[in-house]
Backbone as ProteinMPNN parsed JSONL, in Angstrom:
{"seq_chain_A": "MRTFTLDEAQSLLPVLESLLKRAMEGRRSAQSVETDLNALAQRIYLSGGMRVDTADIAKQRAEMEAHLTQVRESIAEIDAIGVQVKDLDSGLLDFPCRVDDEVVLLCWRGRARHRALAYTRSRFSGPPAGR", "coords_chain_A": {"N_chain_A": [[21.194, 0.099, -3.671], [18.685, 0.965, -5.837], [18.545, 4.129, -7.638], [16.421, 6.511, -8.693], [15.667, 8.941, -11.782], [13.729, 12.004, -12.039], [12.46, 11.841, -14.436], [12.543, 9.001, -15.137], [11.285, 7.884, -12.74], [8.497, 9.13, -13.132], [7.759, 7.993, -15.561], [7.247, 5.326, -14.462], [5.114, 5.58, -13.092], [2.297, 4.899, -14.253], [2.492, 1.964, -13.921], [3.051, 1.553, -11.427], [0.81, 2.747, -10.019], [-1.166, 1.185, -10.688], [-0.547, -1.09, -9.604], [-0.358, -0.455, -6.834], [-3.124, 0.545, -6.671], [-4.175, -2.234, -6.764], [-3.224, -3.205, -4.515], [-4.284, -1.634, -2.448], [-7.036, -2.01, -2.795], [-7.217, -4.735, -2.166], [-6.316, -4.754, 0.506], [-8.413, -3.297, 1.701], [-10.659, -5.115, 1.125], [-9.808, -7.208, 2.541], [-9.892, -6.239, 5.252], [-12.789, -5.607, 5.228], [-13.996, -8.169, 5.386], [-12.429, -9.173, 7.799], [-13.7, -7.548, 9.595], [-16.325, -8.47, 9.647], [-15.826, -11.026, 10.463], [-15.042, -10.527, 13.0], [-17.148, -9.42, 14.06], [-19.069, -11.447, 14.28], [-17.608, -13.155, 15.843], [-17.997, -11.489, 18.281], [-20.774, -11.657, 18.517], [-21.166, -14.566, 19.109], [-19.667, -14.429, 21.433], [-21.078, -12.965, 23.269], [-23.624, -13.984, 23.267], [-23.202, -16.227, 24.755], [-22.251, -18.456, 23.255], [-23.177, -20.1, 20.304], [-24.566, -21.829, 17.428], [-22.639, -22.157, 14.389], [-22.048, -21.471, 10.905], [-19.655, -23.466, 10.038], [-18.399, -24.044, 7.616], [-18.916, -21.691, 5.967], [-17.546, -19.904, 7.786], [-14.85, -20.845, 7.292], [-14.509, -20.32, 4.536], [-14.931, -17.484, 4.574], [-12.595, -17.254, 5.799], [-10.416, -17.854, 4.217], [-11.141, -16.284, 1.806], [-10.234, -13.891, 3.108], [-7.623, -14.333, 3.341], [-6.775, -14.676, 0.73], [-7.066, -12.056, 0.008], [-5.262, -10.709, 1.4], [-2.759, -11.898, 0.388], [-3.027, -10.842, -2.215], [-2.258, -8.344, -1.562], [0.21, -8.58, -0.294], [1.723, -9.241, -2.441], [1.285, -7.426, -4.458], [3.002, -5.241, -3.349], [5.196, -6.553, -2.916], [6.144, -6.434, -5.702], [6.317, -3.845, -6.202], [8.202, -3.04, -4.439], [10.109, -4.81, -5.737], [10.805, -3.39, -8.103], [12.124, -1.412, -6.834], [11.026, 0.999, -5.589], [10.013, 2.217, -2.731], [7.189, 1.471, -0.288], [5.456, 3.582, 1.534], [3.315, 4.261, 2.939], [0.447, 2.571, 2.838], [-2.253, 3.074, 3.157], [-2.628, 6.051, 2.374], [-1.201, 5.618, -0.201], [1.349, 6.388, -0.439], [4.37, 6.676, -2.134], [7.902, 6.347, -2.321], [10.676, 7.276, -4.204], [13.957, 6.484, -4.513], [16.414, 8.736, -5.086], [19.147, 10.313, -6.664], [20.582, 13.474, -5.788], [23.27, 15.509, -6.075], [25.298, 14.017, -5.022], [24.061, 13.067, -2.858], [21.37, 11.023, -1.539], [18.022, 11.4, -2.071], [14.71, 11.38, -1.51], [12.015, 10.912, -3.801], [8.829, 11.846, -3.481], [5.626, 10.315, -4.032], [1.929, 10.722, -3.789], [-0.44, 8.481, -4.204], [-3.343, 9.32, -4.282], [-5.902, 11.071, -6.036], [-5.848, 13.753, -5.685], [-3.189, 14.545, -5.193], [-1.232, 13.898, -6.994], [1.735, 13.901, -7.605], [5.191, 14.516, -8.193], [7.542, 14.988, -5.294], [10.463, 16.266, -3.901], [11.995, 15.261, -0.911], [13.722, 15.594, 2.194], [15.591, 14.684, 5.197], [13.632, 16.184, 7.577], [12.911, 18.235, 5.811], [10.742, 19.411, 3.09], [10.081, 19.591, -0.176], [11.376, 20.996, -3.215], [14.823, 20.426, -3.77], [17.224, 23.454, -3.079], [17.603, 25.772, -5.989], [16.87, 23.864, -7.727]], "CA_chain_A": [[19.881, 0.567, -3.78], [18.555, 1.657, -7.017], [17.883, 5.402, -7.692], [15.743, 7.018, -10.071], [15.8, 10.204, -12.294], [12.496, 12.16, -12.304], [11.762, 11.214, -15.579], [12.128, 7.481, -14.693], [10.045, 7.993, -11.719], [7.36, 9.479, -13.851], [7.367, 6.839, -16.407], [6.679, 4.172, -13.726], [3.777, 5.781, -12.456], [1.1, 4.237, -14.412], [2.273, 0.852, -13.338], [2.84, 1.327, -9.919], [-0.453, 3.262, -9.743], [-2.017, -0.211, -10.884], [0.007, -2.297, -8.393], [-1.069, 0.272, -5.607], [-4.58, 0.228, -6.54], [-4.533, -3.547, -6.26], [-2.826, -3.489, -2.856], [-5.271, -0.874, -1.683], [-8.286, -2.636, -2.874], [-7.138, -5.88, -1.714], [-6.31, -4.494, 1.959], [-9.933, -3.062, 1.922], [-11.538, -6.152, 1.065], [-9.581, -7.81, 3.674], [-10.651, -5.473, 6.466], [-14.224, -5.865, 5.535], [-13.971, -9.58, 5.826], [-12.18, -9.457, 9.046], [-14.863, -6.6, 10.491], [-17.479, -9.349, 9.503], [-15.452, -12.24, 11.434], [-14.895, -10.044, 14.238], [-18.702, -9.106, 14.606], [-19.553, -12.744, 14.502], [-17.026, -13.458, 17.253], [-18.391, -10.815, 19.246], [-22.145, -11.979, 18.857], [-20.796, -15.513, 19.698], [-19.376, -14.158, 22.654], [-22.054, -12.132, 24.011], [-24.644, -14.941, 23.333], [-22.751, -17.42, 25.598], [-22.191, -19.466, 22.39], [-24.357, -20.314, 19.222], [-24.133, -22.502, 16.254], [-22.308, -21.43, 13.193], [-21.697, -22.634, 9.773], [-18.173, -23.682, 10.012], [-17.859, -23.926, 6.102], [-18.836, -20.427, 5.566], [-16.29, -19.227, 8.17], [-13.592, -21.261, 6.701], [-14.731, -19.681, 3.371], [-14.527, -16.12, 4.597], [-11.304, -16.829, 6.314], [-9.812, -18.194, 2.924], [-11.102, -15.126, 1.13], [-9.297, -12.718, 3.384], [-6.328, -14.656, 2.99], [-6.661, -14.483, -0.787], [-6.906, -10.507, -0.404], [-3.893, -10.306, 2.053], [-1.988, -12.525, -0.561], [-3.058, -9.721, -3.145], [-1.748, -7.038, -1.076], [1.54, -8.694, -0.172], [2.248, -9.665, -3.909], [1.513, -6.07, -5.086], [3.791, -4.48, -2.519], [6.624, -7.185, -3.395], [6.288, -6.192, -6.949], [6.822, -2.523, -6.06], [9.718, -3.401, -3.927], [11.105, -5.391, -6.646], [11.143, -2.431, -8.893], [13.0, -0.34, -6.228], [10.399, 1.81, -4.945], [9.454, 1.81, -1.225], [5.822, 1.778, 0.05], [5.667, 4.229, 2.879], [2.077, 4.292, 3.559], [-0.628, 1.989, 1.855], [-3.777, 3.836, 3.026], [-2.635, 7.111, 1.372], [-0.855, 5.43, -1.427], [2.562, 7.085, -0.44], [5.609, 5.923, -2.532], [9.109, 7.072, -2.082], [11.701, 6.74, -5.252], [15.168, 7.232, -4.09], [16.961, 9.718, -5.891], [20.545, 10.907, -6.466], [20.917, 14.678, -6.151], [24.319, 16.274, -5.658], [25.859, 13.01, -4.291], [23.061, 12.627, -1.599], [20.304, 10.255, -2.035], [17.036, 12.077, -1.288], [13.372, 10.582, -1.985], [11.066, 11.69, -4.395], [7.535, 11.187, -3.04], [4.393, 10.329, -4.643], [0.933, 10.144, -3.167], [-1.644, 8.206, -5.142], [-4.552, 9.858, -4.354], [-5.995, 12.041, -6.877], [-5.62, 15.287, -5.547], [-1.8, 14.747, -4.461], [-0.382, 13.261, -7.968], [2.746, 14.901, -7.857], [6.602, 13.924, -7.211], [8.171, 16.0, -4.528], [11.732, 15.584, -3.059], [11.975, 15.237, 0.839], [15.111, 15.084, 2.78], [15.179, 14.661, 6.703], [13.238, 17.484, 8.249], [12.787, 19.193, 4.434], [10.086, 18.967, 2.202], [9.918, 20.546, -1.295], [12.774, 20.583, -4.148], [16.1, 21.426, -3.074], [17.38, 24.858, -3.306], [18.151, 25.819, -7.206], [16.06, 22.845, -8.804]], "C_chain_A": [[19.657, 1.159, -5.106], [18.23, 3.054, -7.059], [17.497, 5.796, -8.962], [15.898, 8.619, -10.466], [14.221, 10.398, -12.065], [11.834, 11.905, -13.253], [11.59, 9.662, -15.658], [11.126, 7.348, -13.751], [8.706, 7.985, -12.244], [7.048, 8.503, -14.9], [7.018, 5.505, -15.923], [5.401, 4.293, -13.139], [2.468, 4.766, -12.855], [1.333, 2.397, -13.914], [2.38, 0.524, -12.191], [1.43, 2.071, -9.314], [-1.402, 1.884, -9.799], [-1.708, -1.028, -9.52], [-0.576, -1.628, -7.114], [-2.588, 0.273, -5.404], [-5.034, -1.044, -6.113], [-4.304, -3.706, -4.705], [-3.939, -2.966, -2.179], [-6.481, -1.556, -1.57], [-8.081, -4.013, -1.943], [-7.089, -5.852, -0.147], [-7.72, -4.0, 2.361], [-10.606, -3.896, 2.173], [-10.978, -7.007, 2.383], [-10.2, -7.392, 5.231], [-12.076, -5.555, 6.466], [-14.48, -7.386, 5.937], [-13.41, -9.784, 7.23], [-13.094, -8.673, 9.999], [-16.115, -7.71, 10.545], [-16.974, -10.533, 10.525], [-15.631, -11.815, 12.731], [-16.335, -9.818, 14.946], [-19.104, -10.23, 14.797], [-19.04, -13.39, 15.692], [-17.621, -12.783, 18.285], [-19.696, -11.249, 19.654], [-21.959, -13.511, 19.468], [-20.6, -15.421, 21.275], [-20.411, -13.703, 23.716], [-23.332, -12.951, 24.092], [-24.496, -16.075, 24.267], [-22.485, -18.571, 24.401], [-23.354, -19.64, 21.478], [-23.494, -21.221, 18.015], [-23.832, -21.704, 15.022], [-21.916, -21.97, 12.194], [-20.24, -22.581, 9.396], [-17.504, -23.415, 8.586], [-17.72, -22.696, 5.738], [-17.665, -19.705, 6.451], [-14.91, -19.583, 7.713], [-13.282, -20.619, 5.27], [-14.158, -18.298, 3.29], [-12.917, -16.153, 5.009], [-10.143, -16.862, 5.087], [-9.751, -17.002, 1.963], [-10.355, -13.836, 1.909], [-8.059, -13.16, 3.361], [-5.661, -14.315, 1.642], [-6.34, -12.971, -0.786], [-5.574, -10.068, 0.339], [-2.698, -10.728, 1.008], [-1.701, -11.317, -1.6], [-1.791, -8.592, -2.967], [-0.03, -7.387, -0.928], [2.394, -8.952, -1.722], [2.325, -8.366, -4.454], [2.655, -5.322, -4.321], [5.342, -5.105, -2.759], [6.853, -6.65, -4.696], [6.691, -4.692, -6.989], [7.81, -2.411, -5.728], [10.611, -3.726, -4.814], [11.867, -4.357, -7.589], [12.16, -1.102, -8.499], [12.427, 0.855, -5.534], [9.845, 1.376, -3.648], [8.089, 2.174, -1.196], [6.145, 2.261, 1.525], [4.409, 4.172, 3.556], [0.772, 3.609, 2.75], [-1.8, 2.71, 1.931], [-3.885, 5.131, 2.387], [-2.133, 6.999, 0.051], [0.648, 6.134, -1.631], [3.862, 6.254, -0.83], [6.698, 6.773, -2.48], [10.087, 6.359, -3.238], [13.097, 7.403, -4.638], [15.783, 7.785, -5.447], [18.352, 10.373, -5.711], [20.453, 12.363, -6.516], [22.22, 15.137, -5.335], [25.022, 15.301, -4.695], [24.879, 12.651, -2.963], [21.93, 11.875, -2.355], [19.226, 10.771, -1.234], [15.759, 11.153, -1.808], [12.52, 11.415, -2.488], [9.746, 10.886, -3.972], [6.451, 11.306, -3.912], [3.197, 9.961, -3.949], [0.08, 9.639, -4.199], [-2.932, 8.621, -5.089], [-4.615, 10.763, -5.362], [-5.69, 13.341, -6.813], [-4.114, 15.542, -5.243], [-0.984, 14.066, -5.529], [0.446, 14.009, -8.474], [4.155, 14.294, -7.226], [7.096, 15.243, -6.527], [9.468, 15.436, -3.916], [11.305, 15.936, -1.657], [13.371, 14.593, 1.2], [14.786, 15.287, 4.276], [14.882, 15.993, 6.951], [13.232, 18.609, 7.125], [11.943, 18.336, 3.628], [10.089, 19.83, 1.065], [11.373, 20.258, -2.107], [13.877, 21.303, -3.41], [16.447, 22.597, -3.897], [18.086, 24.996, -5.028], [17.622, 24.526, -8.25], [14.865, 23.228, -9.187]], "O_chain_A": [[20.541, 1.919, -5.502], [17.332, 3.238, -6.238], [18.03, 5.536, -10.041], [16.204, 9.453, -9.613], [13.461, 9.44, -11.922], [10.624, 11.712, -13.131], [10.605, 9.146, -16.187], [10.121, 6.683, -14.001], [7.869, 7.125, -11.969], [5.851, 8.245, -15.032], [6.578, 4.63, -16.67], [4.703, 3.356, -12.751], [1.821, 4.07, -12.072], [0.362, 1.704, -13.607], [1.967, -0.547, -11.747], [1.1, 1.877, -8.145], [-2.269, 1.658, -8.955], [-2.486, -1.448, -8.663], [-1.275, -2.322, -6.375], [-3.186, 0.074, -4.347], [-5.976, -1.194, -5.335], [-5.068, -4.227, -3.893], [-4.569, -3.667, -1.387], [-7.011, -1.738, -0.474], [-8.872, -4.227, -1.025], [-7.675, -6.719, 0.501], [-8.133, -4.38, 3.457], [-11.272, -3.873, 3.208], [-11.802, -7.43, 3.193], [-10.783, -8.093, 6.058], [-12.667, -5.578, 7.545], [-15.233, -7.634, 6.878], [-13.989, -10.653, 7.883], [-13.255, -9.104, 11.141], [-16.825, -7.723, 11.55], [-17.772, -10.931, 11.374], [-16.239, -12.488, 13.563], [-16.573, -10.006, 16.139], [-19.768, -10.205, 15.833], [-19.742, -14.047, 16.462], [-17.82, -13.445, 19.304], [-19.966, -11.302, 20.854], [-22.693, -13.712, 20.435], [-21.167, -16.096, 22.135], [-20.452, -14.123, 24.873], [-24.135, -12.636, 24.97], [-25.443, -16.801, 24.57], [-22.553, -19.725, 24.824], [-24.475, -19.332, 21.882], [-22.287, -21.281, 17.781], [-24.541, -20.778, 14.627], [-21.354, -23.053, 12.354], [-19.742, -21.793, 8.592], [-16.455, -22.806, 8.374], [-16.661, -22.336, 5.223], [-16.88, -18.962, 5.862], [-13.967, -18.792, 7.733], [-12.14, -20.411, 4.859], [-13.33, -17.875, 2.483], [-12.119, -15.29, 4.644], [-9.193, -16.082, 5.019], [-8.716, -16.663, 1.389], [-9.952, -12.876, 1.253], [-7.219, -12.261, 3.359], [-4.535, -13.873, 1.413], [-5.422, -12.579, -1.506], [-4.888, -9.149, -0.108], [-1.765, -9.948, 0.82], [-0.582, -10.865, -1.845], [-0.89, -8.174, -3.694], [0.841, -6.629, -1.354], [3.606, -8.799, -1.877], [3.404, -8.057, -4.96], [3.305, -4.649, -5.121], [6.382, -4.447, -2.792], [8.035, -6.335, -4.834], [7.451, -4.362, -7.9], [8.609, -1.768, -6.409], [11.722, -3.199, -4.874], [13.073, -4.358, -7.838], [12.707, -0.245, -9.194], [13.161, 1.656, -4.954], [9.279, 0.293, -3.504], [7.69, 3.073, -1.936], [6.789, 1.686, 2.403], [4.423, 4.031, 4.779], [0.149, 4.362, 2.002], [-2.402, 3.004, 0.899], [-4.952, 5.471, 1.875], [-2.369, 7.844, -0.813], [1.084, 6.401, -2.751], [4.352, 5.379, -0.116], [6.482, 7.98, -2.592], [10.279, 5.143, -3.25], [13.246, 8.593, -4.359], [15.634, 7.331, -6.581], [18.638, 10.929, -4.65], [20.138, 12.643, -7.672], [22.228, 15.137, -4.104], [25.336, 15.733, -3.586], [25.281, 11.825, -2.142], [21.629, 12.069, -3.533], [19.254, 10.72, -0.005], [16.005, 10.196, -2.542], [12.188, 12.467, -1.942], [9.584, 9.669, -4.064], [6.304, 12.35, -4.548], [3.251, 8.852, -3.417], [-0.149, 10.402, -5.138], [-3.683, 8.209, -5.974], [-3.575, 11.324, -5.705], [-5.305, 14.003, -7.777], [-3.77, 16.707, -5.041], [0.058, 13.574, -5.096], [0.27, 14.703, -9.476], [4.266, 13.756, -6.125], [7.067, 16.347, -7.07], [9.528, 14.285, -3.483], [10.431, 16.746, -1.35], [13.944, 13.59, 0.774], [13.822, 15.979, 4.602], [15.652, 16.903, 6.645], [13.505, 19.771, 7.426], [12.081, 17.134, 3.403], [10.1, 21.02, 1.378], [12.259, 19.495, -1.722], [13.883, 22.328, -2.728], [16.115, 22.774, -5.069], [19.075, 24.303, -5.265], [18.029, 24.375, -9.402], [14.216, 22.535, -9.971]]}, "name": "protein", "num_of_chains": 1, "seq": "MRTFTLDEAQSLLPVLESLLKRAMEGRRSAQSVETDLNALAQRIYLSGGMRVDTADIAKQRAEMEAHLTQVRESIAEIDAIGVQVKDLDSGLLDFPCRVDDEVVLLCWRGRARHRALAYTRSRFSGPPAGR"}
């Protein structure tokens, strides 16, 4: 497992922020298309059937799959760097870091209000004592 120093993690943030934004946007777009398709399915069910434009539905499904591919590729790129995606909705990333022969996680949340790296250990949040 690759570990990062605080400086290394901070230097990667611009690239990771871009990849994370791409993944989050892809996920939102895929969810929007899925919501539309589910609403159509519900209307079909409630009306006992109806004529639909199958080409349009196929186009929407292909669009949703393209968005999901964008999400998977972005997450794979982040993973290849050695950073862990913990929560795509909030943009939570973990950077493994070695502190005193122990691997801890430098956590970063991609939302504008929470742009800071913080140490976390099991049942502990905040910088290690004396750091």
